[in-house]
C-alpha positions as protocol buffer text, in pm:
chain_id: "A"
residue {
  index: 1
  type: MET
  ca { x: -2302 y: -6273 z: 3755 }
}
residue {
  index: 2
  type: PHE
  ca { x: -2349 y: -6554 z: 3505 }
}
residue {
  index: 3
  type: ILE
  ca { x: -2150 y: -6540 z: 3186 }
}
residue {
  index: 4
  type: ARG
  ca { x: -2341 y: -6700 z: 2904 }
}
residue {
  index: 5
  type: GLY
  ca { x: -2137 y: -6953 z: 2708 }
}
residue {
  index: 6
  type: ALA
  ca { x: -1857 y: -6989 z: 2964 }
}
residue {
  index: 7
  type: GLY
  ca { x: -1936 y: -7359 z: 3012 }
}
residue {
  index: 8
  type: CYS
  ca { x: -1937 y: -7412 z: 2638 }
}
residue {
  index: 9
  type: ALA
  ca { x: -1591 y: -7259 z: 2602 }
}
residue {
  index: 10
  type: MET
  ca { x: -1454 y: -7489 z: 2872 }
}
residue {
  index: 11
  type: ALA
  ca { x: -1617 y: -7790 z: 2707 }
}
residue {
  index: 12
  type: LYS
  ca { x: -1453 y: -7699 z: 2378 }
}
residue {
  index: 13
  type: GLU
  ca { x: -1115 y: -7664 z: 2550 }
}
residue {
  index: 14
  type: THR
  ca { x: -1139 y: -8003 z: 2721 }
}
residue {
  index: 15
  type: LYS
  ca { x: -1246 y: -8162 z: 2392 }
}
residue {
  index: 16
  type: PHE
  ca { x: -946 y: -8000 z: 2220 }
}
residue {
  index: 17
  type: LEU
  ca { x: -707 y: -8134 z: 2485 }
}
residue {
  index: 18
  type: ARG
  ca { x: -863 y: -8481 z: 2466 }
}
residue {
  index: 19
  type: LYS
  ca { x: -823 y: -8488 z: 2087 }
}
residue {
  index: 20
  type: LYS
  ca { x: -460 y: -8376 z: 2112 }
}
residue {
  index: 21
  type: ALA
  ca { x: -391 y: -8653 z: 2366 }
}
residue {
  index: 22
  type: ASP
  ca { x: -558 y: -8913 z: 2142 }
}
residue {
  index: 23
  type: LYS
  ca { x: -351 y: -8802 z: 1842 }
}
residue {
  index: 24
  type: ALA
  ca { x: -27 y: -8814 z: 2040 }
}
residue {
  index: 25
  type: GLU
  ca { x: -108 y: -9166 z: 2163 }
}
residue {
  index: 26
  type: ARG
  ca { x: -190 y: -9288 z: 1812 }
}
residue {
  index: 27
  type: ARG
  ca { x: 135 y: -9146 z: 1676 }
}
residue {
  index: 28
  type: ALA
  ca { x: 328 y: -9305 z: 1962 }
}
residue {
  index: 29
  type: ARG
  ca { x: 191 y: -9647 z: 1867 }
}
residue {
  index: 30
  type: VAL
  ca { x: 299 y: -9622 z: 1502 }
}
residue {
  index: 31
  type: THR
  ca { x: 638 y: -9456 z: 1558 }
}
residue {
  index: 32
  type: ALA
  ca { x: 933 y: -9691 z: 1527 }
}
residue {
  index: 33
  type: ASP
  ca { x: 1172 y: -9478 z: 1735 }
}
residue {
  index: 34
  type: ALA
  ca { x: 1135 y: -9567 z: 2104 }
}
residue {
  index: 35
  type: LYS
  ca { x: 1247 y: -9226 z: 2233 }
}
residue {
  index: 36
  type: ILE
  ca { x: 1002 y: -9041 z: 2012 }
}
residue {
  index: 37
  type: SER
  ca { x: 726 y: -9281 z: 2111 }
}
residue {
  index: 38
  type: GLU
  ca { x: 801 y: -9222 z: 2479 }
}
residue {
  index: 39
  type: SER
  ca { x: 801 y: -8845 z: 2426 }
}
residue {
  index: 40
  type: LEU
  ca { x: 464 y: -8863 z: 2252 }
}
residue {
  index: 41
  type: LEU
  ca { x: 319 y: -9071 z: 2537 }
}
residue {
  index: 42
  type: ASN
  ca { x: 448 y: -8814 z: 2787 }
}
residue {
  index: 43
  type: LEU
  ca { x: 287 y: -8540 z: 2581 }
}
residue {
  index: 44
  type: ALA
  ca { x: -43 y: -8729 z: 2578 }
}
residue {
  index: 45
  type: LYS
  ca { x: -24 y: -8769 z: 2954 }
}
residue {
  index: 46
  type: ALA
  ca { x: 34 y: -8395 z: 2994 }
}
residue {
  index: 47
  type: TYR
  ca { x: -267 y: -8317 z: 2774 }
}
residue {
  index: 48
  type: ARG
  ca { x: -485 y: -8553 z: 2978 }
}
residue {
  index: 49
  type: THR
  ca { x: -367 y: -8393 z: 3302 }
}
residue {
  index: 50
  type: GLN
  ca { x: -457 y: -8048 z: 3168 }
}
residue {
  index: 51
  type: GLU
  ca { x: -795 y: -8177 z: 3058 }
}
residue {
  index: 52
  type: GLU
  ca { x: -870 y: -8319 z: 3402 }
}
residue {
  index: 53
  type: LYS
  ca { x: -776 y: -7991 z: 3569 }
}
residue {
  index: 54
  type: LYS
  ca { x: -1007 y: -7798 z: 3336 }
}
residue {
  index: 55
  type: ARG
  ca { x: -1299 y: -8029 z: 3417 }
}
residue {
  index: 56
  type: ARG
  ca { x: -1274 y: -7958 z: 3790 }
}
């Protein structure tokens, strides 16, 4: 059975994760605190990993 719109929902979710990763990376670049910057980069990496899993 084909569910109409299922692909669209997944596309929206991957786009959401990609945007969150981009925002975290941008904030990491402008943050002066090294620990916070590292945490934001780790968060971005986690978002990208989730996005890749959703695309498969």
